[in-house]
N, C-alpha and C positions, 0 to 999 in steps of 0.2 A: 709629473703628474701623476703616475701609477705608483706611487709610494704614500703619495693624501689618497688619494683612495683605498690604499689594501689599510689602509691608518683611519677608514673611518668603519662609520656602524648602519651600512643601510636596510635594511633591518630595521634601525629605532625611530619613530617620527621625530622630525624636527619640532616639530609644534611644541612633545610633549619636554622632550629633553632633548636642548639640540647637541649638547655637552656629548651623551653618550655618540649621537651620528656621527659629531664628528671627530674623534676621541674614541670613541670603542675597538675599534681594531686596533692601537695601538694597546689600550690598557689590557685586550685577552691577549696578547703577544709578548705583550713584556713585566717582568716587576723588577721592584726598584730592588736593586741587589742587597744583603745585610749591611756592608760596607760604603750605605748612602745612603744620602736625606732625600735623595732627585736621582730620575733620569730621565733624561732626553735625548734627543735627537743631537745636540748637539754633545753631553757625554760620550754616547756609543764615536763618535768623531776623534772627540778625544784618544777612548782608549785605541781604538784602530790607531791615529797618529804616534801615539808612543810603539806602540809593537813596530811600525814603521820605524823612528826614532833609534827602539835599539836594536835592530839590524842593523842600521848607518854605522851605529855607533863601535858594534861589536866585529867591522866590518876592519885587517889590515889596514897600517898604513900603506898608499897606493901614490906619493907625490901628493899627498890633498894639501890645500891651503891653510895657514896657522891658525886660521880660524878654527877649520875642521880637528886639527893635532890635538890642537887647546879643549875642544869637547870633549874629545875621547880621552885625555890624557884626566880632565877631567871626572869624564865617566866613569875608569879603568878602576880609581883614587876612590872612590864610592864603594865600590864592588868588591874592594878590597880587603875584607871583613874582619878577618887574622890578624893585617896592620891595623884596624882600626881597635877589634877589641887590646891587642899588644899598648896600642899609646893611651887606652881607657881613658881620663880625663887631664890628659897631660896640654894636649890643643886647648881645652879653657883655661885651665889655670894657665896658659901660654896669654889666651886673652884679657883672664882677668889683670897680667902686670899691665901689658901693655897701657891698659886706659887708669894702671892709678890703684890696682886691687879694692878689692870687698872690704865694708870697713864690719861686716859680720864673719866673714869670716878671716880675721885679721885678730894679732891679739894688741898690739897698741896701735891701728892704723891711725885715730887722734894724734899721736904726737909724732907716728916716721913718717905717714904720707898725706896726712892734709894742710901743713903747711905750702907745700910746693904738688896741692893737688889743683889743678885749670880745670873748672868747668864748660867753657868756652875752648879749654884745646883737645877735650876727652870728648865732648862732641861731634868735632871735627872730625877725630879719630874714627870714633864707630861710624860715621856717615861713610870716610872713605873707606879704609879694610873689610869692615864689616857691613855698609848698606844696611845701618841699624842707623833710626830715625831716633829719639826719643824730644821729650819738652816739645820742640821743635824739628817741623819739617821743611829743608829746604832742598830746594833742587834747582833745574835749568832747563822750561822749555818755552815754545815758542810767544812771542809778545801776543796776545791778546785783540791788541792796538794797531798790532803793525809786524804782520807774517813773518817781514824779511828779515826780522830781527830775535836774536834768544836772550830772554829777562833771567834775575834770579825771584823764584815766588817763595813764598814764605809761607805755610800754610800749617796746624794745629797736626799733629802728630796721629797715628794709628794709638791705639792701648793698648794692655796686655793681654784685653779677654775680647773678645768681638766686637762689641759695640759697649755702650756708658747708660745701654739696661743692665745690663748685667753689676754692672755693680749701686745699684740699688734696688731694681723687682726683687716682689718675693716669688714663691712656688720656685722652680726649674733652674730660675736665675740665684739661688742665695747657694741653691745646692753646689749650681755648681763654682761660685763665689769662693766656699768654702772650701773645696776642693782643691781651685786655684789657690787658695793660702795655704794648705796644705801642701801642698807640691813646691811649691817657695822654699817651706822649711824643709822638708824634703831632700831639695839641691844642697842648701846651703850647709845641713847635715852632711849630707856627702863629700863635698869640698873641703869641709872643717877637718874630716874623718883623711881626705885624701895627704890635708896637708900635716898627717900626727899632729893637729892640735885637741885640745882638753878638753872631753865633751861637759857640755853646757847650754840644752835643751832650752832651758828659763829665759838666758840668753839669746837666744837663734826664733824663739820664738817671738821672744819684745822684736827683737828688730824686726823680725817680716811681718809681723802688724802695722810697724812703719811704716815701709814700703808698700803696705795696702793701704794704708788712709792715706799717701801720698799720693796712691796710683786712682784713689776717691776720687778727691779735690781736684787731680787734671779731669779727672773724666766730667770733675762738675761744671 
């Protein structure tokens, strides 16, 4: 109750500006951080929780249960920036190899990889190994008609950009769309360079334009 009262502005007339009356105290005491597009009590609680979790993950192992040990190992691996820098793009290149390589970063993918490449197999690998679902989203959840059992759900996947609006609308959406395409081109060029492949900017741009076209069709 005290927090609610603190977030109010009793000096405002609720009949004239109810929003200021109900939220004025909050607006006066909080500024949206430059790194955020919103700021609410839930964001504050999340930030406080992250500080607590950071402290827990950085404590020494003291006979922790297996789940805690795994969480601490994962956290330490993410914080080991020197090793991350040393490995550079190797983890990404290994991941690409596992799913049948990438045509834009391969000299003869159509001849060497495509004959034995299976979309169904690689979709399952991306789902099970990388928790990445494309074209089809598939997951196990409670049956809406019988809560005592679980069933397989099949749904549409998430898109490369936040929503389908980004693929069709103008204005700022178009700017993001152009930046997204340029980002794909940049990544493809980097991977080709790391694989010691010849520079072929026109080929990369054509291939990434095809990817953008495919994503747009999926969004549609």
